[in-house]
N, C-alpha and C positions, 0 to 999 in steps of 0.2 A: 125264422132263419134257418134255410133248407139248403143250402148253398157248398157246405162244409165235402171237403175232398173224402173225409172218412179212412184215412191213411194208417190209422191202427187197427181198423178191421178189417184190412186185406188179409188173406185175399176176397172174402165175400163183396167187398163194395168195389172189385175189379168190374164186376158188369150191374151191379144194382147200387144205386145210392144210398147214403146212410139210412135215409128218411124212410125209404122203402122197405127198409131189411124185416122181416117178419118177427114180431115178440107176438108169440102163440100165434092166434090165426089172423092176425091184422098186424100190419106195418106201423111202426113206432109213430110216423107222424098222424096217421090214423086214429090213432089212440086220443093224442093229441086232440085233433079235429073234433072228435067227439066230446071229448070232454070241455073244449070251449063251446059248443052248440048246447052243452046242456047247462052252461054256465048264462046262457042268456046272450051270447056274441050271436053277433048276425055278420059281420065282413072281416076277413081275414084276405092280407096280404100273405103270400108266400115267395119269400126270396128265394130262388133258385140259382144253381150254378151246375156244377157238376153233375153230367146227366141229367139236368133239367127237363129235357122232354120225357123221360119216363116218369117224374112226378106231375106232368102236366096231364099225360094221357092219361094217369090213374086216375086222380083227383076230379079232372075235368072242370066244370065250374063251380064243383063244393054242393049241389040241389041236393045228392042223396044223403048227407049229412046237416042239411037244412040252413046250410050256411052260402054266403055269396062269396066266391075265391077269386081274386086276383092274384096275377103272378107279376114279380118282376127279377128282372133277370141281371145279376151280375157278371159282366163280360170278361172281367178279372175280379179275383178276390177282393172283396171289400172291407175285411175284416168282421169282427162281431157285431158291429152297430152302424157299418157305413151305409148297407144296403138302405136306412132311412132317409140319407138325403135322395133317393130315389123317387119318394114318395112323399117328401115331406107337404107338398101341398093336397094330399089327401087324409094329412093326419090333422083334424082339426079342432078334436076334442081328447081329452085325458084317453091315451092307449095303452095296450100290453103289448110288450115284445117277448117271446118266449124262442128258447133255441128247439130246434126240430129234432134233438135226441135225447129229452128228457122226459123221463118217467116218472109221474110222480101222482100222488092224491093229492096237491095242493089245492085249495079251492080258488080259482083263479079271478071270480066274479066278485067277491068279497077283496080280495086283494086292490084290485081298481078301485074300488069304491073306497075304500079306506085310504089310496094313494090321494083321489081325487080332494077328500077332505082335509088330507092332512096340510095343503095348501106347499107343498114341496115341488119341485121342476122333476124330481127323480127319483124312483123308489126301486132300491135292490132288493129282491128276494133273498135271504142270506141261509146257506147252511154252516149248521156246526160240525166241523170238520177235525178230529180227533190226529195228535201227530205222536208217534214214538217215537223219542230221540233213544237211539239204541246204544249209547253209553251211559257212563257215570257221570252226573251233572254237578259241578262244583257250585256251591252258594257260600258266598262269605264276604270278607270287607279286606280289599288289597290282597297282600300275601296269604293272609290269615284263611285258613279253610273253617267255616262253621259246621257245614255237612255236605256228605255227598249223596245224592238221590240216585238210584240206580233205575235205569230207563225209563224214565219220565214219561208221563202221556199229558200233553198239553192241548187244548182247544184252542179253535179260530175260529172265527165268522170268514166264510167264502162266498166268493157270487153263485148264485143257484142256476144262473140263464135264465132267471124270470123277473123281468122288470117293466114298470110303468113311470110312465111319462106324461106330462104336459105338453101342446105345441110347442109352447114358449121354451123348453129345451132344446128344440131343432135348432135353434138360433145360433148354438155351439157347435152342432157339425160341419165339417170341411163342406166344401162348395160339392155339388152333386156330381156323384162318380168318385170320389176321393174315399181313400182307406181310413179308417178310425175304427179301433177296437172299444169297448166298453170301458177300462180303467182310464183309456183316456180323456172319453167322452165325460167321463162324470168327472174327472180332473179339469176339463175345459168349463164345465158347468159352476164348479167349486171355485176355480180362478176370478170367475165372473161376478161371484156373489153370488150365485143361485143356492138353494138349499136342497141338498143331496139327505136321504133318509134310507134304512135299510128295515125289513122288517122278517124275524125269524119264519123259516118253513118248519111249520108244525104238525107235519105230515109226511108218509113216504116220501123219499126223492131218491132219484140217482140217475147219474150223468151216463148212459150207454154210449162209452167211447171205445174201450177196448174188449177185446173175446171173453176175458172172462166175468166182463160188465154185462156182455150180451147174454151170456147163458146165464147169470143170477136176474136179468129181468125177464127172461122165459119164464124161470121158475116162478117169480114173483106174479108174472100176469097171470098164470098158471093156477092162482088161490083167487084171482077177481073173479066177480059174476055177472059184471056190469059194461064189458068191454067183448 
């Protein structure tokens, strides 16, 4: 999924779409494609929107990465899952869906294999996200206060922008060209009786969404010796 506007990375994205921003010596989308090829994937559909012609020009047909790349254009933003509706006829086996701005060491091939073996229609890779409440939190019963916990940190699982699905899940998409985000897509599958599961990401992960993320990503990739 590489069609976003990248508004939180402006002014960098005024001229270059976010998936082409260099993280070290390579664009972030190139790092993802290299990882997918090494994981054994052979065919990748790239959903483009904002400045998509630059993405197509840079990556071409994907042969230099050992991949067959095909492009699907979002003529208007379709959300984080809507582009699947444009290629549903090409997805005849369990498939992986990845946001084009994720930097991770997660093992994509094993994730898809485990999803296919699970019997679920949809699997979300989940990230443990810590939230610090900047106040004293009251714990008690009714009016009585049993304790006050100062600035506690809680952990929640959040969507990590990496998903696996079976072709059956595609039946819950809106008509081709219809907008849908992943949370709504998941809700549709569950409402229809489908099984949805999650799997924690047990490796480095970050969403390169803001300027400080971009700088942290560059520092992280500088420590890698395989991209």
